[in-house]
N, C-alpha and C positions, 0 to 999 in steps of 0.2 A: 703216801708219796706227795711231795709238794707240787702244786699246780704251776704251770708256766707263769712267769711274772707278768706277762702281758695279758693274762686272763682277767686282771682286775681293771676297774674303771676309775677308781679314786684312791689316792694315797692320803691317809691321815698321818700326821707326823708331829712329833715333839720338836721344840725349837732349841732349848738350852741344854747343851751337852751333845746335841745331834747336829745342829746347824750353827749355833753360836758357841764359841769356846768359853763356856762359863767358868771352868776351873782356872784358866788364865785370867779371866776377868775378875773373879772372886779374889784370887791371890793378889793381883795388882791393886785391887780396891782396898785391901787391908794394909797396904804399905804405908800410907800416911800415919796410921796409928803405930805400926811397928817401928817406924823411923824415930819416934819419940820415946821408945822403950828399949832398954839395953839388952833384954833377953826375951825377944819375942819367940813364939813357937815356930817350928819348922813348917815348911809347906805341907808336908804330909799330915802333921798334927793339926794344922789349921783346917785343911779340907775335911778331915774326919770329924772334927768338932763342928764345923759348919753343917755337915750332912745331918748330924744328930740334932743340932739346935734348930735348923731350918725346918726339918720335917715335924719336929715337936711343936714348933710355933704355928705352922700351917694347920696342924690337926687341932690345936687348941683354939685358934682364931680363924676359922675358914672364911669369914667375910672380910677380914683385914686385907687391905690392898698390899701388893707386893713390896713397894718401897718401905712401908711400915714394918712388914715382916723382916726385911733386911736390916732396918734400923735396930729392931729389937735383938736380932741375932748378933749384930756387931756389939751391942752393949753387953749381951750375955757372954760372948766370947771374951771380951775384955775382963769381965768379972771372973770368968773361969781361970784365965791365965794370969790374973792379978796385974793387968796392964793399965797404965794411965791412959785416959781418953777424955774427950770433951763432947759436949752436945753437938758441936759443929762437925766433929769427926763421925759421930753416929749418923747425923743427917747426910753427910757426904756419901757415906757407904750406902745409905738407903736409896740414893739417886744414881747409883753407879751402873745400873744395867745399861744405860745409854752408851757407856764406854766399853762394854764387853765386846771383844772382836768376833767377827765371823770366822769360822774355819776356812782356810784358803780354798778348799774344794767345794764349798757349799753352793755358791751362786751358780757356777757352771753346771754342777750336778742337777740343781733344781731346774735350770733352763732346759736341760736335756730331758728330764723327767716330764716336764710340761708338754712335751710332744706326744706323750703316751697316756697321761692321766690328768684328771682334775686334782688339784693340790689343796688339802685342808690342813690347817694348823690347830692343834689342841695344846695350848701353851699354859704353863703354870705361873703366869705373871698377869699384870694388869694391862689394859689396852694401851695406855700411854707408853709403858716400858716396851711392849712388843712393837709399837709403831717405830720407836727409835731403832730397834734391832732390824726391823723390816727394811729400813733405809739402807742398812749395811748389806742386806741380802739382795736387794735390787730385783726382787721378784714380786709379781702381783699374784697373791694366793687367791684361790677361788672362794674359800671359806676360812674364816678366822674365828676360833672360839678360845676365850681366855678364862682363867680362874675368876676374874672379875665378873664375866658373864654368868658363870655357873654359880658363884657364891661358895666355892669350895676348891680345894687343891688336890691334884693327883697325889696319892693313889686312890682317893675316894671314888666310890662307884658313881657318884653324881656326875663326875666329869665325863665318863664314858657313856652314861645315860644321855647326857646332853649332846655329845658327839653323834651318837647313833640316831637319836631322835631328829637332830638337825639334818643329818645326811639322808635319813629315811624320808623326811619331808621333801627332799630334793630328788627322790626317786632311786636312791642307792640302797641296795640290800646288804646288810652286814655279813651275811653268809656267802654272798657271791661277788660283791663288787669292791669291798673295802680291804685294803692292805695297810696295816699300821706300821709305821717306821719310826724307830726310836733307839736312843742309846741306853736310857735308864731302865734297868730291870725293875727297880723299886717303884718308880713313878708310872711306868708305862706297861712293861711286859707282864708284870704280875696281874694288874687289873684287866688288861686286854685278854689275857688267857681266861679269866673268869667269864668274860663276855663272849668268848668263842671267836674272836677276830683273828684272822691270819696275820702273821707278824714277821717283820724284818728287824733283826738286831744289828744296829750300827755300833759295833763293839770297839769304840774309839779307845777305851781304857784297856783293851785286850785282856779282859777278864777270862775269856775262854782260853787264853794262853798264859795264865798265871799273873795277870796284871792286878793293880790295886783298885779298890772301890772309889777312892778319891772323895769327891764332894757328893757322892750318891750314897744314901743310906743302904746298909747291907740287907740282903735277904738270906735266909737259911739255905736256900737252894736256888739254882738258876732255872727259871721257867723254860720249858721247851719252846723253841721258836721254829718257824718254817724256813727262814733263810738267815744267814749270818755273813756280814761283810765288815771290814775294819774301817771303811770310810764311805762317805756318800758317793765319791767318785767310783769306787768299786761297785757299789750298788747300781749306779747309772750305767756302767759298763755291762753289767749282767742284764739289765733291762734292754739295752740296745742289742745285745747278743740274742736275747729271747725274741725280740722283734724281727731279727733277721732269720730266725729259725736255726741258729747255731746250736749244736748239742753241747 
């Protein structure tokens, strides 16, 4: 049986796909290349290809900074779909994280959650890219860990080792205090399950209701989670209800 949400002291969370609408950001960032090609791939084809290429690039070059990951993915996708592209278009896509929008519910949900928890970020980007996204979220996180800090990308175990070591040094127990909140089953819930961390699935893609995997690499099965909500606002509502003692 799941514990009350307010039993936890700290929320660790993913950013992209959970707080930042990376699928919209990715799709819009491909448009400059698509605009100069007569038969670009569809949104669905683009996101599926992105998921495959990004995860493979991150696994192959774990120390590479995220803008360079994106630049390589853009070039590889152009080659896959036989699209015309230039070095400047590859570079532009590499720097596109700063333009990716926040989900409309993210900031207010985070501010509500801050009343109950410390907030920690475990993000799969570099520090500079996350700083640009953090300006859109307008929230001061208590702890920020990025792939640049770790030298690896989720779903590598190193990222969750880094998270739990850092939070442990601050006095938080993985088994008692930490609740991990994320959209991505591939990047977050799979490894978090291996580490025995309680989990909230922000199922923005509605995979539990037959939705598409989009820009997230597929898993053969959906890992079990402790709580599921479709938005951060729904999660914040549930936390507030738990705090009031509502059933």
